[in-house]
C-alpha positions, 0 to 999 in steps of 0.5 A: 159567134153571137146567135138569136133562135126564133121558134118553139122553146119551152114554155112550149111543149112537143118535139120541136120545142124540145129540139130547140132547147137541146140546140141551143144548149149545145151551141152554147156548149160550143162557145156561142153566145145564144138568146132565144125569142119564142112565142108570146102567142104561138097559135090562136086557140081556135086552131090548136086541136090539143088540150094545151100548147104549155108543157106541165113541168116546172123546170126551166131550161138552162137558156130561158127564152124570151116570149115576145113572138105574136105569130098573126101580129105584123106590127109585132114583127116589126118590133122583133126585128128590131130587137134583133137588129139592136143585139146585132148577132152574127146568125139567126136561126128560124125554126120552120114546120108550118106553112103558118109561120111563113109570114111572121118569120119571112117578114121578121128576115127580111127586115134584119140587117143585111150582114146578119146571116139568116139560117133555116132549120126546116123540120117539114117542107110540108104539113102532113095534112094539106094546105093549099098555100103550103108551096107558096108560103115555103117559097115565101120562107126560103126567098127570106133566108141565106141558108137552109137545112134540113133533117132528112134527104126527104124534105131537102128533095121537097124543096128542091121540087118547088125551089132551085136554090141551092144554098141548103145542107141535109144533116140528121135528126140529133139524137136527145140527151134531155129525156135521160140514159136507157135503164133497165128493162124490168124496173122500167116495167116495174115503174109502170105497173107492166108485166115482167113476162110480157113482151111490149111493142110501142107506138109512141107520140101524137096519134095522126092519121098519117102515123099509120096506127091502124096498120099497126093494130091490124098487124096484131092479130097476126102477131098474137097467133104466133106470140100471145105474150106480145102486147102493143103500147099505144102511148100519146095524146090524139087531137081527133077522136080514136074511135076507129081504133077501138072499133078495129080493137074491138072487132079483132078482139085485141083488147087483151094485147093492147094497152091506149095510154091516151095522154101527152107524156111527160119527159121525165116519163119518156125513158120508161116507156121506151125501155119497157119495150123490145121494139119501137114500131113506126108504121108511118103512111108518110114522114118528113123524119122522126124524132121518134127514131132519134129516141130510140137510138137514144134508149137503145131500143130497135125500131120497125119502120115502113119503108117510106121516105124520111124514115127508112133512110135512117135506118140499115135493114136488120142492122140497127132496125128493121124496114116493113112495107106499109100493109099489115100483113108485111108489117106483122111478119116484120115484127116477128122477125124482129123480136126473135133477132139477136138483141145484143147484136141490133144494140151494138150497131145502134149504139153506133148510129147513136154516136154518129148523129150526136149533137156536137156533129149537128151544131158544128155543121149547122154553123160551119158548112 
């Protein structure tokens, strides 16, 4: 089939851009022809709180995107739709993650030729911070596509609550391959100048309020009373001040057991942070699903995640991961339990889950169901 994909893509950085890159490469690997349109303007700088929207890496992906979509220019959307109609693909896949993109994607979908099947790959039904137009904009987008695909049951259920359309399927967040394979723990620690004698637990990714980092930091007080060799790695960029987290660390005298690496991690370094760690911790207060869970599966590192929709559906407690209630007391107990758990037994279970959530199966279901 001939397929056009629109959404974030290199040189834009971030989890959805990375996922789209692997999606396109695996569509091509499955025998499809793929063309990618990404943004010339994604977010105006006034709306983007981070340091940069662009990747710092130099290597281009196997499939290069045309940077031609302007997210705020309706005349541009007409031009994009005309280009897609001229290509005459069998399928257009648009990647929805924020109501901000609903106008542009919906407009493009609505003026495409009727014979082009329009699939919406929906990462988030709603943004993690409330937007008063979020339901209306999501409905507007849903009405512009022929089929929607979600990466978790949680997102599908959110859609069903506001829209009665039935042309949707729930798949999974595929396990990424582009960041490399698991490496020896001591080699990873050596690369990052970490102590071989310490037990590291990892909080990884963009630091945002809903991710519950405050819960995790508070849990460290109990953890180090039992095991002082445990160190928490907090690794990721923050769009807001991290002052409140630093204050908790100071108040609870946790400086010696917490390493803060506040920066966006380049993709060639990701494997070192994961493979240095005994556990990946996701103390989230809410979630759609998480690419961090899939990264943990790829690097075969057990996760401790909170019992919330969108995360816990991926984990079988005490088999291929651990589930905690979203409070610091239960989280500390679960982390201590997980540290002493039989790692070889769990890694074998994780490998089964890793194979289950592979890209080949995802692409087949996406196109054929």
